[in-house]
C-alpha positions, 0 to 999 in steps of 0.5 A: 404845423407838424414835423415832416420828413423829406418827401418819401423818407418817413419810413427811413425815419421810423426804421432808424428809431427802431434800429438804433433806439433814438428819438423821432427828432434825432432820427429826422435830423439824421435823415435830413443829413442824407443818412439812410441806414443804421450803420451810417447813423452810428458812424455819424453820431459815434465817430470812430478813428478806425473809420478814417481812410488808410493813409497809403490809399493816397496816390503818391503816399508811398513815394512821399514816405520813401523820400522823407525816410531817406531824408531822415536817414541821411540827415538832410535839411527839411523845410516845411512850407505852410500857409498863413491861415489856421489850416496851414498853421496847424498842418505845419505844427503837426508835421514839425512836432512829429518829425522832431521825433526822428530828425533835428534838421527841421525848418519851417517857412510861412509866407507873408500875406502881403509880401508873398501872397498865398502858398508856394512862392519864389521867396520860400524856395530861394530861402530853401535853396540858399540855406542848403535845404534838400527837401521841402514839404508843402502843407495846404498849398502847392497843388497848382504851382507847376512852374515853381516846383520845376524851379525848385527841382531844377535847383536841387530842392526836392518837393513833396506836395500835400494839399487839399485844394482842387488841382489842375488837369496836369499836376506839378512834377514833384517827387510826390503829390499827396492830394485828397482830390486825386482820382487815383486815390483809393477812397472816394471822399475828396473834401478833406482839410489840408491838416487832414492830409498832413495828418495822414502823411504823419501817420504813414511816416510814423508807421513806416519808421516805428511799425506802430499804427497810431492815430497821433491822438496827442495832436488831434486838438490841432487837427480839429482847429484846422478842420473847423477853421477851414470850413470844409464839409464835416463829413467822413475823416473831417467829422471823425477827426474834428470830433475826436480832436475837440475831446482832446482839446478839453484836456490838451497837453499843448502848452500854447493851446492851453495859453490861448484857451486861457486868454480867450476866456474858455478855461473850464468851459465846454469847447465846441465847434462854435468856440473854435470857429469864433473864439480860438481860430480868429486869434490864430488867424489874426497873426497872419492877417495883421502881422506874421503867422509865424507867431501862431506856429511858435505858439503851437510849438511852444514848450515854455509857459511864460513864452506861450502866455506872452504869445497868446496875449499878443494874438489876442491883441492882434485879434482886437485890432483885426476886429476894428479893421473889419468893422471899418472895412465892412461899413465902407464896403456896404456904403459902396454896394448901396451907392452903386446898387451892386446888391441887385446883381447876382454877385458882389465885386467890391473894390477899394484901393486902401483896404487891408488885404488881411481881412478881406475874406472876413468882410466877404463872408459878412457880405454873403451873410447880409446879401445872400449872394456870392461876394468878392472883396478886392484891394490894391496889392503892389501891381495887382488887385488882390482879394478874397471870395466867399460863396453861398451854399448853392454855388460852387465858387471855384467852378465859377472862377474857372469859367472866367479864369482868362480874366484873372492873373491867378486864383485858387481855392475850393467850393466855398472860398477862394483867393484871386488876383486880377489886373486893374485893366481886367477888373471890369471885364472880370466882374461883368463875366463872373456876374453873368456866369452867376446869373446863368447858374442860379436864380436870385433869392431874397434872404429867408428869415423863416427857415427852420429844419423842424417844428419842435414845440417848446413843451416837448423839450427835455434835457435828455432830448437836448443832450441827444441832439448834441450827438450831431456836433461838431457843427459846420459845413454840410452839418449845420446846427439844427434850428427849430420852429415853435410858438413862444408861450405867452405870459412869461416874465423876462430879465436882462442878462448879457444882452439877452432877455431871459425867461424860463419855461418848464425847466428850459431857459429862453434867450431872446436877443434885444434886437428881436424884442419888439417883434417876438415878445411884443408883436402878434406873431409869436412863432419863433426860430430857435436853436437848442443847446445844453447850458452847463454851469457849476455842475448843473445842466439845463436845456436852453433855447436861443431865439434866432428869428421868427416866422 
C-alpha cells in the first residue's frame, strides 16, 4: 500500500510542500481537510486572532450594543439567561465577567434541565419581570422562541438574543437577534459555537465603551471549553479561538478552572482538545445533568480558592454519579435495541419511562458510535416524552427532524445534535416517519474497523514528524485526529502499563489495548490502524503510537 492524495489533488500536495516547507505527510493531511493554497494552510496550522470576523459584521450587533450601552448608563438591571451545557455555561460566565467591569446590576439564570427544559422559558422571564429586570440577554438559546420573546417584551422586558442554533424563517421580535446563521451577516461562516457569538458581543461592547479593540485574551480559556464541548466544526473562528484558548488554559488565571484542572488530575500536563472533551467538559456538564448548572457557573466566576476547590470537588463527584447512570442506561438501551432488532433500521429511537433525562445525550452518542446510525434516546418528562438525538457525519440531523416536525411538540439543535419533545400519542408515528426519512437520504452501512487516513510506516515516524502533525490540533468536528495504517514489526517484547501492552521500536512507543491483544499481536494479520502523538514526561519527549484497530 502507498500514500495517495485524493483523486486529482497530488499536485496540490506537492505545491504545499514547496510553498510552506512542510512534510509530505502534513501536506497530504491538509489537502484531505480541503486546504488547497499556502495561505489557507498557514491560517490552519498557525491560527491568528486577527483572522476572526469583525463583531460588527453580525446583523443586529449595532442594535444590541446600543441597547446594552443604554442599560449600563441608566444602571438598569440586566439578566443573562444561559443554558445548562458547557457552551451555555461558559457563554454566561464570559458575559458576566466582562459586564462586571461596567455595571454591578447583573444577574444570571440557568434553566433546570428537568423543571424548565432547554433554553428560554417562562420561568426565567417571570423571574426577570417580577424582579424588576429591564434587559435580558440570552446566550446559546432563544432563537426559536418567538412567543416567549413577545411575552417578555409585552411585559416591559427587552430581549437581546445571542444564539448559534438554526433559526426559523421568521425571527423573534427581540430588540436584537445576534445569530451566526443569519443571512444578513457580513461573513460566510455560520457554524459558530454559542460561546463564540457571546464573545463577539463582549468584544463589540468593550470596544464601544473603551475604544480599545481587544480579543479578551484572559477569557479565551472559557471560549475553548465551550467550543470543543459543543462539538461544532473546528474551522474559522471556532478553530482560532479553540486553539488560542487552549494556550491560555495552560496558565489560566481563572481560579475555578484552575481548581477543576487540579481535581481532574491535569495539573502540570499538556491540555488538548481530548482532555477538554473527555475530562474537563464532562465535569462541568455533570452539574446540569445531575443537579444544577449554576454550580458550574459559580465555579467559573469564583474568586475564592477554597470555595473553588469545594465546587470543583462537587462537580467531580457528580461526574462519577453521571458515569454510573450512563453505564446502567446504556446497558438497558442496548438490551431494548437487540430485543426489538431496532439496529436493523436506518435510525434508532429507544424509549424507557424511568431513565434520567440528564444523560440521554451521552447515551445517544454511545449508541451512534456502536451502531453507526443516528440515534434518539427518550424518556418520560412530566406530560411529554423528551430526549436527545445524535447523528453520524453523513446525516444532517436538524434537517431530518425538520422534515417530520409535525409529529413533534418541539425540537431544536444543529447538524449533529438535537433535543426533542414528542407526545406519547405521536411517538410511534414520529419514529416511523423519521426512520423512513433516514432510509430515503442515506444507505445502510456496516461500521468500518479499517478506515485509515494515510499509510505511514512505523519506520518513518520521527519525533519531528509527530510534532509537525500536532500543528493540526485542536481536533474535533470537521478536523478529526488523523489515523494511519502500517504493518506492526515482528519480534517486539511487550510489558503491561495502565491497561495497554507497551513496546518500543526505533525510539517510538507502541501502545496496544488489551482488547486487541490477540488479534493484533498473536494473529497473522499485523496491519494496524493507529494514532500518533508526542508523549511528554518529566522533560522528555518521544513519539507514541496508540493502536486503534486493524485491517
